[in-house]
C-alpha positions in Angstrom: 131.4 61.4 48.9 130.8 61.9 45.2 133.4 62.3 42.6 133.7 66.1 41.8 132.7 66.9 38.0 135.7 68.1 36.2 135.1 71.0 33.6 135.8 69.8 30.1 137.5 72.9 29.4 140.2 72.6 32.1 143.6 73.5 30.6 146.2 70.8 30.7 148.3 72.5 33.1 145.5 73.0 35.3 144.6 69.6 35.2 148.2 68.4 35.9 148.4 70.8 38.8 145.0 69.1 40.3 146.5 65.8 39.8 149.6 66.6 41.4 147.8 67.9 44.3 145.7 64.8 44.4 148.7 62.7 44.5 150.4 64.3 47.2 147.3 64.3 49.4 147.0 60.5 48.9 150.9 60.0 49.6 150.4 61.8 53.0 147.8 59.4 53.9 145.9 62.3 55.2 143.0 61.4 53.5 140.1 59.0 55.1 139.5 55.9 53.4 136.3 57.5 51.5 137.9 60.3 50.7 140.9 58.5 49.3 138.8 56.5 47.0 137.0 59.8 45.9 140.5 61.4 45.2 141.8 58.3 43.2 138.7 58.6 41.0 139.1 62.3 40.3 142.7 61.6 39.6 141.7 59.0 37.3 139.6 61.2 35.3 142.2 63.8 35.4 144.8 61.4 34.0 142.3 60.6 31.2 141.6 64.2 30.4 145.6 64.9 30.4 146.1 61.8 28.2 143.4 63.0 25.6 144.8 66.7 25.5 148.4 65.2 25.0 147.1 63.0 22.1 145.3 66.1 20.4 148.6 68.1 20.8 150.7 65.2 19.3 148.5 65.0 16.4 148.8 68.5 15.6 152.8 68.5 15.8 154.5 68.2 12.3 158.2 67.3 12.0 160.2 69.4 9.8 162.0 67.7 6.9 165.3 68.9 6.1 166.6 68.6 2.6 170.0 67.5 1.3 170.9 71.2 1.5 170.2 71.3 5.1 167.0 73.6 4.2 163.5 72.8 5.4 161.9 71.0 2.5 158.4 70.6 4.1 156.8 68.9 7.0 155.5 65.2 7.8 153.5 63.9 10.5 155.1 63.6 13.9 155.9 59.8 15.1 156.3 59.6 18.6 
């Protein structure tokens, strides 16, 4: 069984849902050994895809700075 190619434009939500589905199937033990290996490989690819999308989103987030008067005073890059 070959590893299914994942579309590069898969949304974060779709990738996460597919990953959750794979985890559930692996946890039930209903997959054969060969299918389990394939599912694991697909899960790894989905995890990498989700990690990349999260890193990209985090890089785009800015934190609002608050001035002494309590009003917004600009933005700075987000530090996790």
